[in-house]
C-alpha positions in Angstrom: -53.2 35.3 -33.3 -56.5 33.4 -33.3 -54.6 30.2 -34.2 -52.3 30.7 -31.2 -55.3 31.2 -28.9 -56.9 28.1 -30.3 -53.7 26.1 -29.5 -53.6 27.2 -25.8 -53.4 24.3 -23.3 -50.4 23.4 -21.1 -49.6 27.0 -20.4 -53.2 27.6 -19.2 -52.9 24.5 -16.9 -49.9 26.2 -15.3 -51.8 29.5 -14.9 -54.6 27.6 -13.3 -52.1 26.1 -10.9 -50.5 29.3 -9.7 -53.5 31.6 -9.8 -55.2 30.1 -6.7 -56.7 31.5 -3.5 -53.2 32.0 -2.1 -52.2 34.2 -5.0 -55.5 36.1 -4.9 -55.1 36.8 -1.2 -51.4 37.7 -1.5 -52.3 40.2 -4.3 -55.3 41.6 -2.4 -53.1 42.2 0.7 -50.3 43.7 -1.5 -52.7 46.2 -3.0 -54.6 47.0 0.2 -51.4 47.6 2.2 -49.0 49.1 -0.3 -51.1 50.4 -3.1 -49.6 50.1 -6.6 -46.0 50.1 -5.2 -45.4 46.3 -5.6 -46.8 45.7 -9.1 -43.2 45.5 -10.3 -42.7 42.3 -8.3 -45.6 40.7 -10.3 -44.0 41.7 -13.6 -40.7 40.1 -12.5 -42.5 37.0 -11.3 -44.4 36.6 -14.5 -41.3 37.0 -16.7 -39.3 34.6 -14.5 -42.1 32.1 -14.7 -42.4 32.3 -18.5 -38.6 31.8 -18.8 -38.5 28.6 -16.7 -41.8 27.2 -17.9 -40.8 27.6 -21.6 -37.6 25.5 -20.9 -39.8 22.9 -19.1 -42.2 22.7 -22.0 -39.2 22.3 -24.5 -37.8 19.4 -22.5 -41.3 17.6 -22.5 -41.7 18.2 -26.3 -38.3 17.2 -27.5 -37.7 14.2 -25.1 -41.3 13.1 -25.0 -40.7 12.6 -21.3 -41.8 14.4 -18.1 -39.3 16.3 -16.0 -39.4 13.6 -13.4 -38.6 11.0 -16.0 -35.7 13.0 -17.2 -34.3 13.4 -13.7 -34.7 9.7 -13.1 -32.8 8.9 -16.3 -30.0 11.5 -15.7 -29.4 10.4 -12.1 -29.6 6.6 -12.8 -26.1 5.9 -11.4 -25.8 8.8 -8.9 -25.7 8.3 -5.1 -27.9 11.4 -4.8 -30.7 9.8 -6.8 -32.9 8.6 -4.0 -32.2 11.4 -1.5 -33.2 13.9 -4.1 -36.3 11.8 -5.1 -37.3 11.7 -1.4 -36.9 15.4 -1.0 -39.0 16.1 -4.1 -41.8 13.7 -3.2 -42.0 14.8 0.4 -41.9 18.5 -0.6 -44.5 18.1 -3.4 -46.9 15.8 -1.4 -46.9 17.6 1.9 -46.9 21.0 0.2 -49.7 20.2 -2.2 -51.8 18.6 0.4 -51.6 21.6 2.6 -52.2 23.9 -0.3 -55.1 21.8 -1.4 -56.8 22.6 1.9 -56.3 26.3 1.1 -57.7 25.9 -2.5 -60.8 24.2 -1.2 -61.3 26.8 1.5 -60.7 29.6 -1.1 -63.3 28.2 -3.5 -65.8 27.7 -0.6 -65.3 31.2 0.5 -66.0 32.4 -3.0 -69.3 30.5 -2.8 -70.0 32.1 0.6 -69.3 35.5 -0.8 -72.3 35.2 -3.2 -74.6 33.2 -1.0 -75.5 33.2 2.7 -72.5 32.7 4.9 -72.7 29.9 7.4 -71.0 26.8 8.9 -73.1 24.4 6.9 -72.8 26.3 3.6 -69.1 26.3 4.1 -68.8 22.6 4.8 -71.3 21.7 2.2 -69.2 23.6 -0.3 -66.0 21.8 0.7 -67.7 18.5 0.3 -69.2 19.4 -3.1 -65.9 20.8 -4.3 -64.0 17.8 -3.2 -66.4 15.4 -4.9 -66.4 17.6 -8.1 -62.6 17.6 -8.2 -62.3 13.9 -7.6 -64.8 13.2 -10.3 -63.0 15.3 -12.8 -59.6 13.7 -12.1 -61.0 10.1 -11.9 -63.2 10.2 -15.0 -61.7 13.0 -17.2 -59.2 12.5 -20.0 -56.2 14.9 -20.3 -58.1 16.9 -23.1 -61.2 17.1 -20.9 -59.3 18.4 -17.9 -57.4 20.9 -20.1 -60.7 22.3 -21.4 -62.2 22.6 -18.0 -59.2 24.4 -16.7 -59.2 26.7 -19.8 -62.9 27.5 -19.0 -62.1 28.2 -15.3 -59.2 30.5 -16.2 -61.4 32.4 -18.7 -64.1 32.9 -16.0 -61.5 34.0 -13.5 -60.0 36.5 -16.0 -63.4 38.0 -17.0 -64.5 38.3 -13.4 -61.4 40.2 -12.3 -61.2 42.4 -15.5 -64.8 43.6 -15.1 -64.2 44.3 -11.3 -61.0 46.2 -12.2 -63.0 48.6 -14.5 -65.8 49.0 -12.1 -63.4 50.2 -9.4 -61.6 52.5 -11.9 -57.9 52.6 -10.8 -55.4 55.4 -11.1 -53.7 54.4 -14.4 -50.8 56.7 -14.0 -50.0 55.3 -10.5 -50.5 51.8 -11.9 -48.0 52.3 -14.7 -45.5 53.7 -12.3 -45.9 50.7 -10.0 -45.3 48.3 -13.0 -42.0 49.9 -14.1 -40.5 51.3 -10.9 -39.0 48.8 -8.4 -39.4 50.0 -4.9 -39.7 48.5 -1.4 -41.9 50.5 1.0 -41.2 49.9 4.7 -42.4 46.5 5.7 -43.0 45.2 2.2 -40.2 42.7 1.8 -42.2 39.7 3.0 -45.1 40.7 0.7 -42.8 40.9 -2.3 -41.5 37.4 -1.5 -45.0 36.2 -1.1 -46.0 37.6 -4.5 -43.0 36.0 -6.3 -43.2 32.7 -4.3 -46.8 32.1 -5.2 -46.0 32.5 -8.9 -42.6 30.8 -9.4 -43.2 27.3 -7.9 -41.3 24.1 -8.5 -44.1 21.7 -9.1 -45.3 23.7 -12.1 -42.1 22.8 -13.9 -43.0 19.2 -13.6 -46.6 19.8 -14.5 -45.7 21.8 -17.7 -43.3 19.3 -19.1 -45.8 16.5 -18.7 -48.6 18.5 -20.1 -46.6 19.7 -23.1 -45.5 16.1 -24.1 -49.1 15.1 -24.0 -50.3 18.1 -26.0 -47.5 18.2 -28.6 -45.2 15.4 -30.0 -43.1 17.2 -32.6 -40.2 19.6 -31.9 -41.6 21.7 -34.8 -44.5 22.5 -32.4 -42.0 24.4 -30.0 -43.0 27.8 -31.4 -46.7 27.0 -30.6 -45.6 25.9 -27.1 -43.7 29.2 -26.6 -46.7 31.2 -27.7 -48.9 29.2 -25.4 -46.6 29.7 -22.5 -46.2 33.5 -23.0 -49.9 34.1 -23.6 -51.2 31.9 -20.8 -48.7 32.8 -18.1 -48.9 36.4 -19.2 -52.7 36.2 -18.7 -52.0 34.8 -15.2 -49.7 37.7 -14.4 -52.3 40.2 -15.7 -54.9 38.6 -13.4 -52.6 39.0 -10.4 -51.9 42.7 -11.5 -55.6 43.4 -11.8 -56.4 42.0 -8.4 -53.6 44.0 -6.8 -54.7 47.2 -8.6 -58.3 46.7 -7.7 -57.4 46.5 -4.0 -55.0 49.5 -4.4 -57.7 51.6 -6.0 -60.3 50.9 -3.4 -59.1 49.4 -0.1 -55.7 51.2 0.0 -57.1 54.5 -1.3 -59.9 54.5 1.3 -57.7 53.5 4.2 -59.7 50.3 4.9 -58.5 46.9 6.2 -59.0 43.5 4.7 -57.6 40.0 5.3 -58.5 38.3 2.1 -60.4 38.6 -1.1 -63.7 37.7 0.6 -63.3 40.7 2.9 -62.7 42.9 -0.2 -65.9 41.5 -1.8 -67.9 42.4 1.3 -66.4 45.9 1.4 -67.1 46.4 -2.4 -70.9 45.8 -2.2 -71.8 49.1 -0.4 -69.0 51.0 -2.5 -69.6 49.7 -6.0 -72.9 47.7 -5.9 -73.7 44.1 -5.5 -72.3 43.2 -9.0 -68.7 43.8 -7.8 -69.3 41.4 -4.9 -70.6 38.7 -7.2 -67.7 39.2 -9.6 -65.1 38.8 -6.9 -66.9 35.8 -5.5 -67.0 34.1 -8.8 -63.4 35.0 -9.5 -62.2 33.5 -6.2 -64.4 30.4 -6.8 -62.9 29.8 -10.2 -59.3 30.4 -8.9 -60.0 27.9 -6.1 -61.6 25.2 -8.2 -58.8 25.4 -10.9 -56.1 24.9 -8.2 -58.2 22.1 -6.6 -57.7 20.2 -9.8 -54.1 21.1 -10.7 -52.4 20.6 -7.3 -53.3 16.8 -7.2 -52.6 16.6 -11.0 -49.1 18.0 -10.5 -48.5 15.7 -7.5 -49.5 12.7 -9.5 -47.2 13.6 -12.4 -44.2 14.1 -10.1 -44.5 10.9 -8.1 -45.6 8.7 -11.0 -42.6 9.9 -13.1 -40.0 9.5 -10.3 -41.2 6.1 -9.4 -41.6 5.1 -13.0 -45.3 4.4 -12.9 -47.9 5.0 -15.6 -48.0 8.7 -16.2 -51.3 8.7 -18.1 -54.1 10.5 -16.4 -56.2 7.4 -16.5 -53.5 5.2 -14.7 -54.6 3.6 -11.5 -51.6 4.8 -9.4 -51.9 8.3 -11.0 -55.6 8.6 -10.1 -55.0 7.2 -6.6 -52.4 9.8 -5.8 -54.7 12.6 -7.1 -57.7 11.5 -5.0 -55.5 11.0 -1.9 -54.2 14.6 -2.2 -57.9 15.9 -2.5 -59.2 13.9 0.4 -56.3 15.0 2.7 -56.9 18.6 1.7 -60.6 18.2 2.4 -59.9 16.7 5.8 -57.5 19.5 6.7 -60.0 22.2 5.5 -62.8 20.9 7.6 -60.9 19.8 10.7 -60.9 23.3 12.3 -57.2 23.0 12.2 -55.0 25.5 10.6 -52.2 23.4 9.1 -49.6 26.0 9.9 -46.9 23.6 10.9 -47.5 21.6 7.7 -47.4 24.8 5.5 -44.2 25.9 7.3 -42.7 22.5 6.5 -43.9 22.8 2.9 -42.3 26.3 2.7 -39.1 25.0 4.0 -39.0 22.1 1.5 -40.2 24.1 -1.5 -37.8 26.9 -0.6 -34.9 24.3 -0.9 -36.5 22.5 -3.8 -37.1 25.5 -6.2 -33.5 26.4 -6.9 -32.5 22.7 -7.0 -35.1 22.0 -9.7 -34.4 25.2 -11.6 -30.7 24.3 -11.5 -31.3 20.9 -12.8 -33.6 22.2 -15.5 -30.8 24.5 -16.7 -28.4 21.5 -16.6 -30.8 19.5 -18.8 -31.3 22.5 -21.1 -27.6 22.6 -21.9 -27.4 18.8 -22.6 -27.0 18.7 -26.4 -27.0 14.9 -26.5 -30.6 15.0 -25.2 -32.0 18.1 -26.8 -29.6 18.6 -29.8 -30.3 22.0 -31.6 -33.1 22.7 -29.1 -30.8 23.2 -26.2 -30.4 26.6 -24.6 -28.8 29.5 -26.3 -26.6 31.9 -24.5 -29.4 34.4 -24.0 -31.6 31.6 -22.6 -28.8 30.7 -20.2 -28.3 34.2 -19.1 -32.0 34.7 -18.4 -32.3 31.3 -16.8 -29.3 31.7 -14.5 -30.5 35.2 -13.4 -33.8 33.6 -12.4 -31.9 30.7 -10.7 -29.8 33.2 -8.5 -32.9 35.1 -7.5 -34.9 31.9 -6.7 -31.9 30.6 -4.7 -32.0 33.9 -2.6 -35.8 33.5 -2.3 -35.3 29.9 -1.2 -32.8 30.9 1.5 -35.2 33.6 2.7 -38.2 31.2 2.8 -36.1 28.6 4.8 -34.9 31.3 7.2 -38.5 32.5 7.7 -39.7 28.9 8.2 -37.0 28.2 10.8 -37.7 31.5 12.6 -34.3 32.9 11.7 -35.7 36.0 10.0 
């Protein structure tokens, strides 16, 4: 077990990508509004993510190519090649630039929660975080970035675990919420938010690229599977802990919060200043980890589809990364809530997720490419179940973005 933990890497990067301020906020609101009732959605989302990400890692290790490179190769003669590339690039770039603004704001709010709130503290934090993220991506090697993200995920996990035990949740109600699917009135959108912040298309690209960099031999696939299950399982556990913490405190006391920072402020008089600092540190770590991974994922996708150098020290790769960070910083400090951009991102990603998941399953059944490492019947059954659900989720997100629902 210790050896498996020591070999963690690409899976932790995926966890760092999906456990950001958006996920922490969605989990906080889920627990505050519906108690433990929606924990089952996080269990489903975690399992679905493990299934798809394991396939993505397998593609990267066996082919020694990123998912974008595999798509480019497979659609070489197709008339749908450039329309699909355009959709993917637009969805990833617009979506991650908008989400980057949220990541920077979330990390800055985490700093505010443990310092003195104020306009200049907030803006100063944004500038410092932008600079820090840019320096890490401009100067760091893949291994160095991987280690930084492992450290941030570890800090995040520790902060939320300790907060969870400080609050003291109802374990019987928690267990029931984990294993009993239910939809309280008005909870459907929250369920979609919980699943949608966990199963995301750009992480499929990110994982394949990270896996081929970390491992080069198909015999390493068992290590990759352990890395995926442990790392993403840890991410799911963090989400469950945050939701349960809000359920045990905010929901039980009938209080109202809008995000994790509100919860930190409420916690100080209830559970002491330590709880406030723990939540602030956890939100900061979640924000900074996503500040790094969103540009990283964007660079992998665009570089692979356009057949540029996909090494993290490549000039085009780094230019894309820094561009995403800068755009996110501008949006976060412009006093503009990028609602229209985020709605467009939801629309594009809602359409993109089942397309990429479907293509991933197509690749996983290509025995010429993967040989004996292609999907088994069980893998296909699990994968197609997730595909059908993500397609329904995509339709729901698109309908919401267009105002049809």
